[in-house]
C-alpha positions as a printed Julia matrix, in Angstrom:
363×3 Matrix{Float64}:
 -118.81   46.59  -16.57
 -120.37   49.35  -18.67
 -120.96   52.99  -17.92
 -124.03   52.09  -16.0
 -122.03   49.83  -13.69
 -123.63   46.7   -15.09
 -121.36   43.64  -14.98
 -121.22   40.12  -16.32
 -118.82   37.22  -15.79
 -117.55   34.76  -18.41
 -116.01   31.54  -17.12
 -113.81   29.59  -19.71
 -112.59   26.15  -18.28
 -109.27   24.72  -19.53
 -108.04   28.0   -21.0
 -104.68   27.76  -19.25
 -102.32   24.84  -18.39
 -100.16   25.58  -15.3
  -96.84   23.65  -15.46
  -94.22   22.83  -12.69
  -91.13   24.96  -13.37
  -88.18   22.98  -14.57
  -85.53   22.11  -11.93
  -81.84   21.28  -12.0
  -80.21   19.14   -9.25
  -76.65   19.18   -8.06
  -74.51   16.9    -5.98
  -74.56   14.85   -3.93
  -71.62   16.36   -2.17
  -69.83   14.4     0.62
  -68.08   16.37    3.24
  -64.51   15.18    3.82
  -64.48   13.4     0.33
  -65.23   16.38   -1.88
  -63.64   19.82   -1.54
  -65.26   22.04    1.08
  -66.97   24.45    1.43
  -69.32   23.7    -1.53
  -71.09   26.3    -3.53
  -74.07   23.9    -4.18
  -73.66   23.82   -7.89
  -70.76   22.16   -9.62
  -68.66   19.15   -8.68
  -65.67   17.65  -10.46
  -66.58   14.92  -12.99
  -65.68   11.32  -12.43
  -65.09    9.36   -9.23
  -63.53   11.5    -6.44
  -59.88   10.73   -5.57
  -60.79   10.44   -1.89
  -62.78    7.47   -0.72
  -65.8     7.22    1.61
  -64.76    6.6     5.27
  -66.07    3.52    7.03
  -66.9     3.46   10.75
  -67.5     7.22   10.57
  -70.26    9.71    9.75
  -70.17   12.14    6.77
  -72.59   14.93    5.89
  -74.06   14.55    2.38
  -75.68   17.54    0.63
  -77.89   17.81   -2.58
  -79.17   21.04   -3.99
  -81.81   21.95   -6.54
  -82.45   25.1    -8.66
  -86.18   25.4    -8.8
  -88.28   28.58   -8.66
  -91.33   26.77   -7.33
  -89.67   23.96   -5.26
  -92.03   22.29   -2.89
  -89.99   21.23    0.09
  -92.64   18.71    1.2
  -94.02   17.26   -2.03
  -90.61   17.36   -3.68
  -88.4    16.36   -0.73
  -85.47   14.35   -1.88
  -84.31   10.98   -0.36
  -80.84    9.53   -0.4
  -80.01    5.87   -1.11
  -76.65    4.03   -0.7
  -76.3     1.51   -3.48
  -73.88   -1.19   -4.51
  -72.73   -1.29   -8.14
  -75.35   -4.0    -8.8
  -78.14   -1.74   -7.58
  -78.68   -3.42   -4.24
  -78.99   -1.13   -1.14
  -76.36   -1.18    1.49
  -78.6    -2.14    4.39
  -75.89   -1.8     6.92
  -75.49    1.83    6.23
  -77.22    4.55    8.41
  -78.83    7.5     6.65
  -80.27   10.29    8.92
  -82.25   13.09    7.27
  -81.03   16.54    8.56
  -83.52   18.73    6.6
  -82.87   21.85    4.59
  -79.51   23.54    5.02
  -78.12   26.93    3.96
  -75.65   26.39    1.25
  -76.52   28.83   -1.48
  -79.31   31.48   -1.16
  -80.43   30.87   -4.81
  -80.74   27.07   -4.21
  -82.8    24.72   -2.06
  -80.43   22.27   -0.38
  -81.03   19.12    1.73
  -78.47   17.34    4.0
  -78.19   13.76    5.49
  -75.75   12.09    7.89
  -74.38    8.96    6.41
  -72.57    6.3     8.49
  -70.95    3.44    6.66
  -70.18    0.43    8.86
  -66.64   -0.6     9.78
  -65.57   -3.66    7.97
  -67.55   -2.86    4.94
  -65.97   -4.27    1.71
  -64.06   -1.79   -0.45
  -66.3    -2.15   -3.51
  -67.41    1.13   -5.05
  -70.68    2.59   -3.91
  -73.35    4.92   -5.58
  -75.1     7.67   -3.78
  -78.48    8.23   -5.46
  -80.93   11.05   -4.82
  -84.65   10.4    -5.62
  -87.59   12.68   -5.8
  -91.04   11.06   -5.76
  -89.44    7.78   -6.69
  -87.69    9.39   -9.64
  -83.91    9.38   -9.76
  -82.41   12.86  -10.03
  -78.78   12.3    -9.05
  -76.3     9.5    -8.92
  -72.55    9.62   -8.05
  -70.03    6.84   -7.7
  -67.48    6.85   -4.84
  -64.69    4.47   -3.89
  -64.47    3.26   -0.27
  -61.44    4.26    1.69
  -59.14    1.97    3.74
  -57.71    4.05    6.5
  -54.14    3.51    7.63
  -54.03    1.45   10.87
  -52.71    2.99   14.06
  -49.32    1.65   15.18
  -47.24    2.43   18.23
  -44.07    0.99   19.65
  -42.45    0.95   23.1
  -39.38   -0.76   24.49
  -39.96   -2.62   27.8
  -38.15   -4.99   30.12
  -39.47   -8.49   30.91
  -41.75   -6.99   33.62
  -43.41   -4.48   31.27
  -41.55   -1.36   32.53
  -40.66    1.02   29.62
  -37.02    1.38   28.95
  -35.34    4.63   27.97
  -32.11    2.74   27.06
  -31.16   -0.6    25.63
  -28.5    -2.95   26.93
  -28.49   -5.69   24.39
  -28.71   -8.48   26.97
  -31.76  -10.21   25.49
  -34.15   -8.8    28.06
  -35.62   -6.02   25.81
  -39.22   -6.61   24.74
  -40.81   -4.63   21.84
  -44.41   -3.81   22.75
  -46.56   -3.25   19.61
  -49.99   -1.72   19.81
  -52.13   -2.11   16.63
  -55.6    -0.85   15.76
  -57.38   -0.85   12.46
  -60.42    1.45   13.09
  -62.22    0.71    9.87
  -61.44   -3.01    9.83
  -61.7    -3.88   13.66
  -60.59   -7.29   14.81
  -58.48   -8.01   11.75
  -54.8    -8.96   11.78
  -51.79   -7.59    9.91
  -48.53   -9.0     8.51
  -45.2    -7.22    7.76
  -41.61   -6.84    8.86
  -39.65   -6.08   11.95
  -36.27   -4.45   11.3
  -33.8    -4.4    14.22
  -30.52   -2.56   13.85
  -27.99   -2.55   16.78
  -25.02   -0.09   16.53
  -22.11   -1.58   14.65
  -24.15   -4.48   13.27
  -26.06   -5.17   10.05
  -29.88   -4.78   10.09
  -31.9    -7.85   10.83
  -35.26   -8.32    9.1
  -37.8   -10.58   10.81
  -41.35  -11.56    9.74
  -44.02  -10.16   11.95
  -47.71  -11.05   12.31
  -50.38   -9.48   14.41
  -53.16  -12.13   14.93
  -56.79  -11.31   14.21
  -58.48  -10.01   17.33
  -55.2    -9.04   19.07
  -54.58   -5.41   20.03
  -51.1    -5.97   21.29
  -48.12   -8.06   20.4
  -44.75   -8.61   22.34
  -41.46   -9.48   20.57
  -38.4   -10.26   22.54
  -35.31   -8.86   20.98
  -32.45  -11.45   20.74
  -29.19  -10.27   22.21
  -26.71   -9.4    19.47
  -23.96  -11.99   19.21
  -21.36   -9.66   17.72
  -19.64   -6.79   19.48
  -21.69   -3.61   19.89
  -20.5    -0.09   19.35
  -21.59    3.1    21.02
  -24.74    4.37   19.35
  -28.49    3.75   19.14
  -30.78    0.8    18.62
  -33.11    1.38   15.74
  -36.37   -0.64   15.49
  -38.76   -0.26   12.55
  -42.1    -2.02   12.05
  -43.96   -1.99    8.7
  -47.38   -3.73    8.64
  -50.02   -4.15    5.99
  -53.57   -4.26    7.3
  -56.53   -6.38    6.17
  -56.92   -4.55    2.86
  -53.28   -3.65    2.33
  -53.23   -0.21    4.01
  -49.65    0.13    5.25
  -48.68    1.35    8.78
  -45.14    2.19    9.73
  -43.59    3.11   13.14
  -40.1     3.41   14.44
  -38.25    3.52   17.72
  -34.8     4.73   18.73
  -33.06    3.97   21.99
  -29.58    4.81   23.2
  -27.55    1.65   23.89
  -25.87    1.57   27.37
  -22.7    -0.43   27.24
  -22.04   -1.57   30.8
  -18.89   -3.45   31.89
  -19.24   -6.85   33.76
  -19.79   -6.54   37.47
  -17.7    -8.61   39.87
  -19.96   -9.02   42.86
  -17.99  -11.35   45.03
  -14.65  -12.98   45.09
  -13.13  -15.5    47.61
   -9.84  -17.41   48.03
  -10.32  -21.01   49.29
   -8.01  -23.97   50.11
   -9.04  -27.49   51.08
   -9.52  -26.48   54.73
  -11.45  -23.14   54.32
  -10.72  -19.5    53.55
   -7.13  -19.14   52.31
   -5.13  -16.27   53.82
   -1.87  -17.08   52.17
   -0.38  -18.7    49.12
    2.25  -21.42   49.5
    4.53  -22.84   46.99
    3.37  -26.06   45.52
   -0.01  -25.9    47.27
   -3.22  -25.28   45.57
   -5.6   -22.42   46.24
   -8.86  -21.68   44.44
  -10.09  -18.26   43.46
  -13.9   -18.05   43.09
  -15.92  -15.18   41.8
  -19.38  -14.21   40.87
  -19.42  -12.21   37.65
  -22.52  -10.61   36.28
  -22.45   -9.48   32.68
  -25.3    -8.15   30.51
  -23.29   -9.1    27.44
  -21.41  -12.37   26.69
  -18.0   -12.48   28.25
  -15.01  -12.66   25.98
  -12.63  -13.61   28.72
  -11.98  -13.77   32.41
   -8.4   -13.73   33.56
   -6.98  -14.33   37.11
   -3.39  -13.31   37.61
   -1.04  -13.4    40.59
    1.37  -10.46   40.62
    4.5    -9.72   42.66
    7.11   -7.12   41.97
    6.43   -6.97   38.37
    6.17  -10.77   37.94
    2.81  -12.0    36.73
    1.38  -15.54   36.42
   -1.96  -16.46   34.97
   -4.14  -18.97   36.77
   -6.07  -21.55   34.72
   -9.87  -21.9    35.04
  -11.18  -24.8    37.18
  -14.26  -26.94   37.14
  -15.44  -28.99   39.96
  -14.42  -32.7    39.4
  -11.56  -32.08   37.07
   -8.91  -32.59   39.82
   -8.63  -34.81   42.84
   -8.56  -31.88   45.14
  -11.28  -29.21   45.62
  -11.91  -26.06   47.73
  -13.48  -26.44   51.13
  -17.35  -26.75   50.61
  -17.9   -24.25   53.45
  -15.66  -21.68   51.64
  -16.86  -22.51   48.17
  -20.53  -22.15   49.19
  -20.01  -18.39   49.43
  -20.14  -18.32   45.55
  -23.62  -19.42   44.47
  -23.43  -22.38   42.12
  -25.11  -20.82   38.98
  -24.15  -19.55   35.53
  -22.46  -16.49   37.08
  -19.92  -18.56   39.12
  -16.3   -18.74   37.99
  -13.43  -20.74   39.53
   -9.63  -20.67   38.94
   -6.82  -22.75   40.4
   -3.73  -20.98   41.81
   -0.46  -22.81   42.41
    2.53  -20.46   42.91
    5.85  -21.63   41.5
    9.39  -20.81   42.56
    9.31  -17.63   40.51
    7.6   -16.03   43.46
    9.38  -15.13   46.66
    8.22  -14.7    50.21
    6.3   -11.49   50.63
    3.21   -9.74   49.58
    1.52  -10.7    46.32
   -1.87   -9.68   44.82
   -4.52  -11.69   43.06
   -6.9   -10.07   40.61
   -9.57  -10.82   38.18
  -10.27   -8.93   34.96
  -13.55   -9.73   33.15
  -14.01   -8.38   29.6
  -17.19   -8.71   27.56
  -17.36   -9.04   23.73
  -17.86   -5.32   23.37
  -14.51   -4.55   25.0
  -15.9    -3.2    28.37
  -14.04   -4.7    31.32
  -13.89   -4.76   35.15
  -11.19   -5.54   37.59
């Protein structure tokens, strides 16, 4: 334009070359694997110490420093790759869009779900823009510790707060491997009764089983006052170790003499006579093995011990009608009484003392 307001236009094609500003990408960052919160810039070099969870969803974020970033034309995509470059087709990647991580950066997030049961081979998370790879990080795959719980029950499934050591205790084991569902486990069961050495038993949870029941054998040696300690150590499908323990007070109960009768050949015996046989029968219930059962006749400081008796060992036997009061089972005990001349006419007492192997006794 000159002073007379006259103008002219000169057009020069190709005079300038407009370039896309350089960009720098950061990530990808995996929440729960990498340290959080993330500034959107730097990440520790190498493979992270924590592995990727299976059967769970993690948020993955990638950021770019780009002054002229086009969120549509330069939108990143995330790929989950095996070490050989093949995609993990079983994984689920959900695009969440842009997220606010750092005001000076443009950041994009995805939800990634790796399937339960996925092998533990390393995986690569790769970020592409317009089919060009911009980022790649390698991760290990985690093997979560299985869930293991113990309870002590009776044979009917009722939980016990105390143990008795009578062989009726059942250890109920609940096992769940959340990232390897349906797989089994192997390990050890360690049982320690008070006053006894620990017993180590092999233990296996079958594939597909969520529960296992193990009956605890009654200890054959004397028990002391104290606690029952049970420990379970299992290794899951990929070796992740799960441990659980249980402690229960041991209740030492003396034998119970539920019933006792005196019988002769005619029926119930009301007296003892010199040279005549009388049978003493009793029903003794004991949660622990009996060490001894002794029947004695006592009179004015004099004591005589009666021998045990089994049907058929003598020609004579107690009256069936009297003997039937004692059920013929493993709890029945019979003794043969035959007073000698050491006793005199008058009152005498007949008593039974039952003692188990732990020293607990009843009379």
